[in-house]
PDB file with SEQRES, HELIX, SHEET and CRYST1 records, atoms N, CA, C and O in Angstrom:
SEQRES   1 A   68  UNK UNK UNK UNK UNK UNK UNK UNK UNK UNK UNK UNK UNK          
SEQRES   2 A   68  UNK UNK UNK UNK UNK UNK UNK UNK UNK UNK UNK UNK UNK          
SEQRES   3 A   68  UNK UNK UNK UNK UNK UNK UNK UNK UNK UNK UNK UNK UNK          
SEQRES   4 A   68  UNK UNK UNK UNK UNK UNK UNK UNK UNK UNK UNK UNK UNK          
SEQRES   5 A   68  UNK UNK UNK UNK UNK UNK UNK UNK UNK UNK UNK UNK UNK          
SEQRES   6 A   68  UNK UNK UNK                                                  
HELIX    1 AA1 UNK A   15  UNK A   26  1                                  12    
HELIX    2 AA2 UNK A   53  UNK A   62  1                                  10    
SHEET    1 AA1 4 UNK A  31  UNK A  37  0                                        
SHEET    2 AA1 4 UNK A  42  UNK A  47 -1                                        
SHEET    3 AA1 4 UNK A   3  UNK A  10 -1                                        
SHEET    4 AA1 4 UNK A  66  UNK A  67 -1                                        
CRYST1    1.000    1.000    1.000  90.00  90.00  90.00 P 1           1          
ATOM      1  N   UNK A   1     -17.663 -37.408-117.057  1.00  0.00           N  
ATOM      2  CA  UNK A   1     -17.435 -38.250-115.897  1.00  0.00           C  
ATOM      3  C   UNK A   1     -17.833 -37.504-114.631  1.00  0.00           C  
ATOM      4  O   UNK A   1     -17.560 -36.309-114.514  1.00  0.00           O  
ATOM      5  N   UNK A   2     -18.460 -38.168-113.698  1.00  0.00           N  
ATOM      6  CA  UNK A   2     -18.906 -37.537-112.475  1.00  0.00           C  
ATOM      7  C   UNK A   2     -17.730 -37.347-111.518  1.00  0.00           C  
ATOM      8  O   UNK A   2     -16.740 -38.079-111.532  1.00  0.00           O  
ATOM      9  N   UNK A   3     -17.899 -36.336-110.703  1.00  0.00           N  
ATOM     10  CA  UNK A   3     -16.934 -36.006-109.636  1.00  0.00           C  
ATOM     11  C   UNK A   3     -17.581 -36.361-108.305  1.00  0.00           C  
ATOM     12  O   UNK A   3     -18.773 -36.125-108.112  1.00  0.00           O  
ATOM     13  N   UNK A   4     -16.789 -36.939-107.365  1.00  0.00           N  
ATOM     14  CA  UNK A   4     -17.277 -37.232-106.043  1.00  0.00           C  
ATOM     15  C   UNK A   4     -16.437 -36.423-105.050  1.00  0.00           C  
ATOM     16  O   UNK A   4     -15.208 -36.500-105.056  1.00  0.00           O  
ATOM     17  N   UNK A   5     -17.120 -35.644-104.195  1.00  0.00           N  
ATOM     18  CA  UNK A   5     -16.430 -34.861-103.202  1.00  0.00           C  
ATOM     19  C   UNK A   5     -17.038 -35.119-101.826  1.00  0.00           C  
ATOM     20  O   UNK A   5     -18.233 -35.387-101.704  1.00  0.00           O  
ATOM     21  N   UNK A   6     -16.204 -35.034-100.796  1.00  0.00           N  
ATOM     22  CA  UNK A   6     -16.634 -35.260 -99.437  1.00  0.00           C  
ATOM     23  C   UNK A   6     -16.417 -33.949 -98.661  1.00  0.00           C  
ATOM     24  O   UNK A   6     -15.350 -33.339 -98.724  1.00  0.00           O  
ATOM     25  N   UNK A   7     -17.435 -33.550 -97.949  1.00  0.00           N  
ATOM     26  CA  UNK A   7     -17.421 -32.282 -97.173  1.00  0.00           C  
ATOM     27  C   UNK A   7     -17.754 -32.603 -95.740  1.00  0.00           C  
ATOM     28  O   UNK A   7     -18.668 -33.384 -95.475  1.00  0.00           O  
ATOM     29  N   UNK A   8     -17.022 -32.007 -94.798  1.00  0.00           N  
ATOM     30  CA  UNK A   8     -17.321 -32.158 -93.361  1.00  0.00           C  
ATOM     31  C   UNK A   8     -18.226 -31.046 -92.927  1.00  0.00           C  
ATOM     32  O   UNK A   8     -17.924 -29.868 -93.119  1.00  0.00           O  
ATOM     33  N   UNK A   9     -19.347 -31.424 -92.335  1.00  0.00           N  
ATOM     34  CA  UNK A   9     -20.364 -30.487 -91.901  1.00  0.00           C  
ATOM     35  C   UNK A   9     -20.449 -30.534 -90.379  1.00  0.00           C  
ATOM     36  O   UNK A   9     -20.543 -31.617 -89.803  1.00  0.00           O  
ATOM     37  N   UNK A  10     -20.416 -29.364 -89.713  1.00  0.00           N  
ATOM     38  CA  UNK A  10     -20.461 -29.308 -88.265  1.00  0.00           C  
ATOM     39  C   UNK A  10     -21.859 -28.987 -87.787  1.00  0.00           C  
ATOM     40  O   UNK A  10     -22.615 -28.292 -88.466  1.00  0.00           O  
ATOM     41  N   UNK A  11     -22.206 -29.506 -86.590  1.00  0.00           N  
ATOM     42  CA  UNK A  11     -23.460 -29.126 -85.959  1.00  0.00           C  
ATOM     43  C   UNK A  11     -24.642 -30.048 -86.158  1.00  0.00           C  
ATOM     44  O   UNK A  11     -25.665 -29.860 -85.500  1.00  0.00           O  
ATOM     45  N   UNK A  12     -24.552 -31.034 -87.030  1.00  0.00           N  
ATOM     46  CA  UNK A  12     -25.686 -31.933 -87.263  1.00  0.00           C  
ATOM     47  C   UNK A  12     -25.807 -32.929 -86.111  1.00  0.00           C  
ATOM     48  O   UNK A  12     -24.819 -33.538 -85.701  1.00  0.00           O  
ATOM     49  N   UNK A  13     -27.010 -33.086 -85.599  1.00  0.00           N  
ATOM     50  CA  UNK A  13     -27.213 -33.994 -84.445  1.00  0.00           C  
ATOM     51  C   UNK A  13     -28.247 -35.084 -84.702  1.00  0.00           C  
ATOM     52  O   UNK A  13     -28.410 -35.985 -83.879  1.00  0.00           O  
ATOM     53  N   UNK A  14     -28.956 -35.012 -85.847  1.00  0.00           N  
ATOM     54  CA  UNK A  14     -30.016 -35.996 -86.094  1.00  0.00           C  
ATOM     55  C   UNK A  14     -30.246 -36.200 -87.588  1.00  0.00           C  
ATOM     56  O   UNK A  14     -29.671 -35.498 -88.420  1.00  0.00           O  
ATOM     57  N   UNK A  15     -31.077 -37.153 -87.909  1.00  0.00           N  
ATOM     58  CA  UNK A  15     -31.389 -37.439 -89.303  1.00  0.00           C  
ATOM     59  C   UNK A  15     -32.055 -36.294 -90.010  1.00  0.00           C  
ATOM     60  O   UNK A  15     -31.839 -36.092 -91.205  1.00  0.00           O  
ATOM     61  N   UNK A  16     -32.891 -35.512 -89.271  1.00  0.00           N  
ATOM     62  CA  UNK A  16     -33.520 -34.373 -89.894  1.00  0.00           C  
ATOM     63  C   UNK A  16     -32.475 -33.328 -90.320  1.00  0.00           C  
ATOM     64  O   UNK A  16     -32.607 -32.695 -91.368  1.00  0.00           O  
ATOM     65  N   UNK A  17     -31.449 -33.164 -89.500  1.00  0.00           N  
ATOM     66  CA  UNK A  17     -30.341 -32.257 -89.829  1.00  0.00           C  
ATOM     67  C   UNK A  17     -29.728 -32.669 -91.161  1.00  0.00           C  
ATOM     68  O   UNK A  17     -29.542 -31.851 -92.061  1.00  0.00           O  
ATOM     69  N   UNK A  18     -29.422 -33.948 -91.261  1.00  0.00           N  
ATOM     70  CA  UNK A  18     -28.778 -34.471 -92.476  1.00  0.00           C  
ATOM     71  C   UNK A  18     -29.673 -34.300 -93.682  1.00  0.00           C  
ATOM     72  O   UNK A  18     -29.188 -33.978 -94.767  1.00  0.00           O  
ATOM     73  N   UNK A  19     -30.975 -34.508 -93.518  1.00  0.00           N  
ATOM     74  CA  UNK A  19     -31.940 -34.335 -94.627  1.00  0.00           C  
ATOM     75  C   UNK A  19     -31.954 -32.897 -95.093  1.00  0.00           C  
ATOM     76  O   UNK A  19     -31.978 -32.629 -96.295  1.00  0.00           O  
ATOM     77  N   UNK A  20     -31.940 -31.972 -94.155  1.00  0.00           N  
ATOM     78  CA  UNK A  20     -31.949 -30.533 -94.499  1.00  0.00           C  
ATOM     79  C   UNK A  20     -30.710 -30.154 -95.305  1.00  0.00           C  
ATOM     80  O   UNK A  20     -30.801 -29.434 -96.300  1.00  0.00           O  
ATOM     81  N   UNK A  21     -29.543 -30.651 -94.859  1.00  0.00           N  
ATOM     82  CA  UNK A  21     -28.301 -30.373 -95.557  1.00  0.00           C  
ATOM     83  C   UNK A  21     -28.339 -30.987 -96.975  1.00  0.00           C  
ATOM     84  O   UNK A  21     -27.972 -30.345 -97.958  1.00  0.00           O  
ATOM     85  N   UNK A  22     -28.786 -32.218 -97.040  1.00  0.00           N  
ATOM     86  CA  UNK A  22     -28.848 -32.912 -98.359  1.00  0.00           C  
ATOM     87  C   UNK A  22     -29.774 -32.165 -99.337  1.00  0.00           C  
ATOM     88  O   UNK A  22     -29.457 -32.043-100.520  1.00  0.00           O  
ATOM     89  N   UNK A  23     -30.918 -31.667 -98.839  1.00  0.00           N  
ATOM     90  CA  UNK A  23     -31.836 -30.957 -99.728  1.00  0.00           C  
ATOM     91  C   UNK A  23     -31.191 -29.686-100.269  1.00  0.00           C  
ATOM     92  O   UNK A  23     -31.312 -29.381-101.455  1.00  0.00           O  
ATOM     93  N   UNK A  24     -30.502 -28.939 -99.394  1.00  0.00           N  
ATOM     94  CA  UNK A  24     -29.885 -27.680 -99.814  1.00  0.00           C  
ATOM     95  C   UNK A  24     -28.746 -27.933-100.817  1.00  0.00           C  
ATOM     96  O   UNK A  24     -28.666 -27.266-101.848  1.00  0.00           O  
ATOM     97  N   UNK A  25     -27.883 -28.882-100.515  1.00  0.00           N  
ATOM     98  CA  UNK A  25     -26.774 -29.180-101.433  1.00  0.00           C  
ATOM     99  C   UNK A  25     -27.330 -29.699-102.744  1.00  0.00           C  
ATOM    100  O   UNK A  25     -26.797 -29.395-103.811  1.00  0.00           O  
ATOM    101  N   UNK A  26     -28.403 -30.484-102.672  1.00  0.00           N  
ATOM    102  CA  UNK A  26     -29.003 -31.030-103.882  1.00  0.00           C  
ATOM    103  C   UNK A  26     -29.528 -29.966-104.865  1.00  0.00           C  
ATOM    104  O   UNK A  26     -29.758 -30.262-106.038  1.00  0.00           O  
ATOM    105  N   UNK A  27     -29.713 -28.739-104.381  1.00  0.00           N  
ATOM    106  CA  UNK A  27     -30.214 -27.672-105.233  1.00  0.00           C  
ATOM    107  C   UNK A  27     -29.075 -26.965-106.001  1.00  0.00           C  
ATOM    108  O   UNK A  27     -29.350 -26.120-106.852  1.00  0.00           O  
ATOM    109  N   UNK A  28     -27.843 -27.288-105.721  1.00  0.00           N  
ATOM    110  CA  UNK A  28     -26.703 -26.678-106.440  1.00  0.00           C  
ATOM    111  C   UNK A  28     -26.690 -27.231-107.849  1.00  0.00           C  
ATOM    112  O   UNK A  28     -26.842 -28.436-108.046  1.00  0.00           O  
ATOM    113  N   UNK A  29     -26.508 -26.356-108.837  1.00  0.00           N  
ATOM    114  CA  UNK A  29     -26.459 -26.769-110.231  1.00  0.00           C  
ATOM    115  C   UNK A  29     -25.375 -27.830-110.434  1.00  0.00           C  
ATOM    116  O   UNK A  29     -24.240 -27.658-109.987  1.00  0.00           O  
ATOM    117  N   UNK A  30     -25.728 -28.926-111.108  1.00  0.00           N  
ATOM    118  CA  UNK A  30     -24.771 -29.966-111.432  1.00  0.00           C  
ATOM    119  C   UNK A  30     -24.706 -31.112-110.456  1.00  0.00           C  
ATOM    120  O   UNK A  30     -24.090 -32.138-110.746  1.00  0.00           O  
ATOM    121  N   UNK A  31     -25.339 -30.957-109.286  1.00  0.00           N  
ATOM    122  CA  UNK A  31     -25.324 -32.020-108.290  1.00  0.00           C  
ATOM    123  C   UNK A  31     -26.208 -33.171-108.739  1.00  0.00           C  
ATOM    124  O   UNK A  31     -27.375 -32.967-109.075  1.00  0.00           O  
ATOM    125  N   UNK A  32     -25.661 -34.375-108.748  1.00  0.00           N  
ATOM    126  CA  UNK A  32     -26.404 -35.560-109.190  1.00  0.00           C  
ATOM    127  C   UNK A  32     -26.962 -36.344-108.017  1.00  0.00           C  
ATOM    128  O   UNK A  32     -28.078 -36.857-108.098  1.00  0.00           O  
ATOM    129  N   UNK A  33     -26.210 -36.449-106.928  1.00  0.00           N  
ATOM    130  CA  UNK A  33     -26.684 -37.154-105.728  1.00  0.00           C  
ATOM    131  C   UNK A  33     -25.942 -36.652-104.504  1.00  0.00           C  
ATOM    132  O   UNK A  33     -24.823 -36.145-104.589  1.00  0.00           O  
ATOM    133  N   UNK A  34     -26.604 -36.809-103.353  1.00  0.00           N  
ATOM    134  CA  UNK A  34     -26.013 -36.373-102.079  1.00  0.00           C  
ATOM    135  C   UNK A  34     -26.332 -37.401-101.029  1.00  0.00           C  
ATOM    136  O   UNK A  34     -27.477 -37.831-100.890  1.00  0.00           O  
ATOM    137  N   UNK A  35     -25.311 -37.797-100.283  1.00  0.00           N  
ATOM    138  CA  UNK A  35     -25.474 -38.693 -99.123  1.00  0.00           C  
ATOM    139  C   UNK A  35     -24.922 -37.969 -97.922  1.00  0.00           C  
ATOM    140  O   UNK A  35     -23.742 -37.617 -97.902  1.00  0.00           O  
ATOM    141  N   UNK A  36     -25.765 -37.733 -96.895  1.00  0.00           N  
ATOM    142  CA  UNK A  36     -25.282 -36.971 -95.710  1.00  0.00           C  
ATOM    143  C   UNK A  36     -25.507 -37.855 -94.476  1.00  0.00           C  
ATOM    144  O   UNK A  36     -26.565 -38.464 -94.319  1.00  0.00           O  
ATOM    145  N   UNK A  37     -24.509 -37.911 -93.620  1.00  0.00           N  
ATOM    146  CA  UNK A  37     -24.625 -38.647 -92.368  1.00  0.00           C  
ATOM    147  C   UNK A  37     -24.395 -37.696 -91.169  1.00  0.00           C  
ATOM    148  O   UNK A  37     -23.335 -37.082 -91.047  1.00  0.00           O  
ATOM    149  N   UNK A  38     -25.383 -37.592 -90.313  1.00  0.00           N  
ATOM    150  CA  UNK A  38     -25.140 -36.779 -89.096  1.00  0.00           C  
ATOM    151  C   UNK A  38     -24.171 -37.459 -88.159  1.00  0.00           C  
ATOM    152  O   UNK A  38     -23.494 -36.797 -87.372  1.00  0.00           O  
ATOM    153  N   UNK A  39     -24.095 -38.795 -88.238  1.00  0.00           N  
ATOM    154  CA  UNK A  39     -23.205 -39.541 -87.379  1.00  0.00           C  
ATOM    155  C   UNK A  39     -21.724 -39.285 -87.677  1.00  0.00           C  
ATOM    156  O   UNK A  39     -20.926 -39.101 -86.757  1.00  0.00           O  
ATOM    157  N   UNK A  40     -21.363 -39.275 -88.956  1.00  0.00           N  
ATOM    158  CA  UNK A  40     -19.988 -39.031 -89.359  1.00  0.00           C  
ATOM    159  C   UNK A  40     -19.719 -37.552 -89.607  1.00  0.00           C  
ATOM    160  O   UNK A  40     -18.566 -37.121 -89.617  1.00  0.00           O  
ATOM    161  N   UNK A  41     -20.786 -36.772 -89.808  1.00  0.00           N  
ATOM    162  CA  UNK A  41     -20.639 -35.366 -90.098  1.00  0.00           C  
ATOM    163  C   UNK A  41     -20.163 -35.118 -91.523  1.00  0.00           C  
ATOM    164  O   UNK A  41     -19.589 -34.070 -91.817  1.00  0.00           O  
ATOM    165  N   UNK A  42     -20.402 -36.078 -92.403  1.00  0.00           N  
ATOM    166  CA  UNK A  42     -19.942 -35.961 -93.786  1.00  0.00           C  
ATOM    167  C   UNK A  42     -21.067 -35.881 -94.788  1.00  0.00           C  
ATOM    168  O   UNK A  42     -22.122 -36.498 -94.640  1.00  0.00           O  
ATOM    169  N   UNK A  43     -20.801 -35.092 -95.817  1.00  0.00           N  
ATOM    170  CA  UNK A  43     -21.675 -35.053 -96.973  1.00  0.00           C  
ATOM    171  C   UNK A  43     -20.882 -35.504 -98.164  1.00  0.00           C  
ATOM    172  O   UNK A  43     -19.861 -34.901 -98.495  1.00  0.00           O  
ATOM    173  N   UNK A  44     -21.338 -36.575 -98.829  1.00  0.00           N  
ATOM    174  CA  UNK A  44     -20.642 -37.090-100.016  1.00  0.00           C  
ATOM    175  C   UNK A  44     -21.515 -36.714-101.197  1.00  0.00           C  
ATOM    176  O   UNK A  44     -22.674 -37.117-101.289  1.00  0.00           O  
ATOM    177  N   UNK A  45     -20.932 -35.925-102.105  1.00  0.00           N  
ATOM    178  CA  UNK A  45     -21.694 -35.345-103.203  1.00  0.00           C  
ATOM    179  C   UNK A  45     -21.145 -35.818-104.537  1.00  0.00           C  
ATOM    180  O   UNK A  45     -19.941 -35.738-104.780  1.00  0.00           O  
ATOM    181  N   UNK A  46     -22.017 -36.307-105.397  1.00  0.00           N  
ATOM    182  CA  UNK A  46     -21.660 -36.646-106.764  1.00  0.00           C  
ATOM    183  C   UNK A  46     -22.199 -35.556-107.656  1.00  0.00           C  
ATOM    184  O   UNK A  46     -23.380 -35.211-107.600  1.00  0.00           O  
ATOM    185  N   UNK A  47     -21.302 -35.004-108.500  1.00  0.00           N  
ATOM    186  CA  UNK A  47     -21.706 -33.865-109.352  1.00  0.00           C  
ATOM    187  C   UNK A  47     -21.111 -34.007-110.747  1.00  0.00           C  
ATOM    188  O   UNK A  47     -20.164 -34.763-110.963  1.00  0.00           O  
ATOM    189  N   UNK A  48     -21.672 -33.284-111.665  1.00  0.00           N  
ATOM    190  CA  UNK A  48     -21.235 -33.341-113.071  1.00  0.00           C  
ATOM    191  C   UNK A  48     -19.867 -32.694-113.209  1.00  0.00           C  
ATOM    192  O   UNK A  48     -19.117 -33.044-114.120  1.00  0.00           O  
ATOM    193  N   UNK A  49     -19.526 -31.770-112.339  1.00  0.00           N  
ATOM    194  CA  UNK A  49     -18.245 -31.055-112.386  1.00  0.00           C  
ATOM    195  C   UNK A  49     -17.828 -30.749-110.958  1.00  0.00           C  
ATOM    196  O   UNK A  49     -18.659 -30.820-110.052  1.00  0.00           O  
ATOM    197  N   UNK A  50     -16.568 -30.413-110.733  1.00  0.00           N  
ATOM    198  CA  UNK A  50     -16.123 -30.091-109.352  1.00  0.00           C  
ATOM    199  C   UNK A  50     -16.992 -28.931-108.803  1.00  0.00           C  
ATOM    200  O   UNK A  50     -17.344 -27.993-109.519  1.00  0.00           O  
ATOM    201  N   UNK A  51     -17.315 -29.043-107.509  1.00  0.00           N  
ATOM    202  CA  UNK A  51     -18.148 -28.025-106.868  1.00  0.00           C  
ATOM    203  C   UNK A  51     -17.279 -26.902-106.283  1.00  0.00           C  
ATOM    204  O   UNK A  51     -16.168 -27.127-105.804  1.00  0.00           O  
ATOM    205  N   UNK A  52     -17.825 -25.710-106.343  1.00  0.00           N  
ATOM    206  CA  UNK A  52     -17.205 -24.540-105.731  1.00  0.00           C  
ATOM    207  C   UNK A  52     -17.449 -24.571-104.256  1.00  0.00           C  
ATOM    208  O   UNK A  52     -18.592 -24.745-103.834  1.00  0.00           O  
ATOM    209  N   UNK A  53     -16.403 -24.407-103.430  1.00  0.00           N  
ATOM    210  CA  UNK A  53     -16.565 -24.464-101.972  1.00  0.00           C  
ATOM    211  C   UNK A  53     -17.610 -23.418-101.497  1.00  0.00           C  
ATOM    212  O   UNK A  53     -18.425 -23.692-100.617  1.00  0.00           O  
ATOM    213  N   UNK A  54     -17.557 -22.244-102.094  1.00  0.00           N  
ATOM    214  CA  UNK A  54     -18.491 -21.173-101.672  1.00  0.00           C  
ATOM    215  C   UNK A  54     -19.939 -21.604-101.894  1.00  0.00           C  
ATOM    216  O   UNK A  54     -20.801 -21.289-101.075  1.00  0.00           O  
ATOM    217  N   UNK A  55     -20.220 -22.305-102.964  1.00  0.00           N  
ATOM    218  CA  UNK A  55     -21.599 -22.763-103.247  1.00  0.00           C  
ATOM    219  C   UNK A  55     -22.035 -23.796-102.209  1.00  0.00           C  
ATOM    220  O   UNK A  55     -23.173 -23.780-101.738  1.00  0.00           O  
ATOM    221  N   UNK A  56     -21.116 -24.691-101.862  1.00  0.00           N  
ATOM    222  CA  UNK A  56     -21.450 -25.706-100.866  1.00  0.00           C  
ATOM    223  C   UNK A  56     -21.615 -25.038 -99.472  1.00  0.00           C  
ATOM    224  O   UNK A  56     -22.536 -25.355 -98.721  1.00  0.00           O  
ATOM    225  N   UNK A  57     -20.713 -24.131 -99.169  1.00  0.00           N  
ATOM    226  CA  UNK A  57     -20.817 -23.407 -97.884  1.00  0.00           C  
ATOM    227  C   UNK A  57     -22.160 -22.666 -97.748  1.00  0.00           C  
ATOM    228  O   UNK A  57     -22.795 -22.681 -96.694  1.00  0.00           O  
ATOM    229  N   UNK A  58     -22.566 -22.022 -98.844  1.00  0.00           N  
ATOM    230  CA  UNK A  58     -23.833 -21.268 -98.815  1.00  0.00           C  
ATOM    231  C   UNK A  58     -25.019 -22.210 -98.650  1.00  0.00           C  
ATOM    232  O   UNK A  58     -25.963 -21.885 -97.930  1.00  0.00           O  
ATOM    233  N   UNK A  59     -24.992 -23.368 -99.300  1.00  0.00           N  
ATOM    234  CA  UNK A  59     -26.080 -24.325 -99.172  1.00  0.00           C  
ATOM    235  C   UNK A  59     -26.144 -24.893 -97.756  1.00  0.00           C  
ATOM    236  O   UNK A  59     -27.222 -25.007 -97.172  1.00  0.00           O  
ATOM    237  N   UNK A  60     -24.999 -25.241 -97.219  1.00  0.00           N  
ATOM    238  CA  UNK A  60     -24.961 -25.776 -95.844  1.00  0.00           C  
ATOM    239  C   UNK A  60     -25.433 -24.734 -94.856  1.00  0.00           C  
ATOM    240  O   UNK A  60     -26.165 -25.049 -93.918  1.00  0.00           O  
ATOM    241  N   UNK A  61     -25.013 -23.468 -95.063  1.00  0.00           N  
ATOM    242  CA  UNK A  61     -25.441 -22.375 -94.176  1.00  0.00           C  
ATOM    243  C   UNK A  61     -26.935 -22.158 -94.259  1.00  0.00           C  
ATOM    244  O   UNK A  61     -27.570 -21.858 -93.248  1.00  0.00           O  
ATOM    245  N   UNK A  62     -27.523 -22.304 -95.464  1.00  0.00           N  
ATOM    246  CA  UNK A  62     -28.965 -22.160 -95.636  1.00  0.00           C  
ATOM    247  C   UNK A  62     -29.713 -23.195 -94.805  1.00  0.00           C  
ATOM    248  O   UNK A  62     -30.822 -22.931 -94.342  1.00  0.00           O  
ATOM    249  N   UNK A  63     -29.118 -24.371 -94.610  1.00  0.00           N  
ATOM    250  CA  UNK A  63     -29.718 -25.415 -93.781  1.00  0.00           C  
ATOM    251  C   UNK A  63     -29.454 -25.163 -92.296  1.00  0.00           C  
ATOM    252  O   UNK A  63     -30.015 -25.861 -91.452  1.00  0.00           O  
ATOM    253  N   UNK A  64     -28.600 -24.166 -91.952  1.00  0.00           N  
ATOM    254  CA  UNK A  64     -28.338 -23.885 -90.573  1.00  0.00           C  
ATOM    255  C   UNK A  64     -27.070 -24.454 -90.016  1.00  0.00           C  
ATOM    256  O   UNK A  64     -26.902 -24.474 -88.796  1.00  0.00           O  
ATOM    257  N   UNK A  65     -26.165 -24.919 -90.846  1.00  0.00           N  
ATOM    258  CA  UNK A  65     -24.956 -25.585 -90.417  1.00  0.00           C  
ATOM    259  C   UNK A  65     -23.738 -24.940 -91.103  1.00  0.00           C  
ATOM    260  O   UNK A  65     -23.883 -23.975 -91.854  1.00  0.00           O  
ATOM    261  N   UNK A  66     -22.541 -25.480 -90.838  1.00  0.00           N  
ATOM    262  CA  UNK A  66     -21.332 -24.915 -91.414  1.00  0.00           C  
ATOM    263  C   UNK A  66     -20.388 -26.014 -91.867  1.00  0.00           C  
ATOM    264  O   UNK A  66     -20.418 -27.124 -91.335  1.00  0.00           O  
ATOM    265  N   UNK A  67     -19.552 -25.708 -92.846  1.00  0.00           N  
ATOM    266  CA  UNK A  67     -18.492 -26.615 -93.229  1.00  0.00           C  
ATOM    267  C   UNK A  67     -17.395 -26.502 -92.203  1.00  0.00           C  
ATOM    268  O   UNK A  67     -17.143 -25.433 -91.647  1.00  0.00           O  
ATOM    269  N   UNK A  68     -16.738 -27.634 -91.959  1.00  0.00           N  
ATOM    270  CA  UNK A  68     -15.606 -27.635 -91.013  1.00  0.00           C  
ATOM    271  C   UNK A  68     -14.396 -27.059 -91.680  1.00  0.00           C  
ATOM    272  O   UNK A  68     -13.335 -26.967 -91.063  1.00  0.00           O  
TER     273      UNK A  68                                                      
END                                                                             
């Protein structure tokens, strides 16, 4: 069964920001889909298993942003 988690991301101001975050999170093993909104500052991630916060933090940081 898939897991859905919501993460708050700070610093995104445009659609390109959201796309960058989605691409990086999408590279985490087990991630099935990612929806990111710069307007709400949220990343909703569907994955095969619960995600490790450190992995999500690292992916978001790679895109140039941070988890709240």
